C-alpha positions in Angstrom: 43.9 -37.2 -13.6 43.6 -33.9 -15.4 45.4 -30.8 -13.8 45.3 -28.5 -16.5 43.1 -27.0 -19.1 45.6 -27.9 -21.6 44.8 -31.5 -20.8 43.3 -33.7 -23.3 39.9 -35.4 -21.8 38.2 -38.5 -23.4 35.4 -40.3 -23.1 34.8 -44.0 -21.9 33.9 -46.1 -25.4 30.2 -45.9 -26.4 29.5 -43.2 -23.7 28.7 -40.7 -26.4 26.5 -43.0 -27.6 24.8 -43.8 -24.5 24.1 -39.8 -23.9 23.0 -39.0 -27.3 20.2 -42.3 -27.2 19.1 -40.8 -23.7 18.7 -37.1 -25.0 17.0 -38.5 -28.0 14.5 -40.5 -26.3 13.8 -37.4 -23.8 15.7 -38.6 -20.7 17.1 -35.9 -18.9 20.6 -36.4 -17.4 22.5 -34.2 -15.4 26.0 -34.3 -14.6 28.2 -33.3 -11.3 32.1 -33.1 -10.6 33.9 -32.9 -7.0 36.3 -31.1 -8.9 38.6 -28.4 -7.0 39.2 -26.6 -10.2 35.6 -26.5 -11.3 36.8 -24.2 -14.3 38.9 -27.3 -15.5 35.6 -29.9 -15.3 33.4 -26.8 -17.2 36.9 -26.8 -19.9 36.7 -30.3 -20.3 32.7 -30.7 -21.0 33.3 -28.1 -23.7 36.1 -29.8 -25.3 34.3 -33.0 -25.5 31.5 -31.1 -26.8 28.8 -33.0 -24.6 27.7 -29.8 -22.2 24.3 -29.8 -24.3 23.7 -33.2 -23.5 22.9 -32.4 -20.0 19.5 -30.8 -18.3 21.9 -29.7 -15.0 25.5 -29.5 -14.4 27.0 -28.6 -11.1 30.6 -28.5 -10.9 
């Protein structure tokens, strides 16, 4: 559980490869978070450099 923008997020193994493969095949994906601190969720997506992989984002 991450509580601060200063925490270091990580992805599960192979997640980046799966997201990249889906995007390369034209399959649109979306991401949602039930976080009470959406600014932290958005910061983590940016830190992971995966924001552009999603057609829609709801945080």
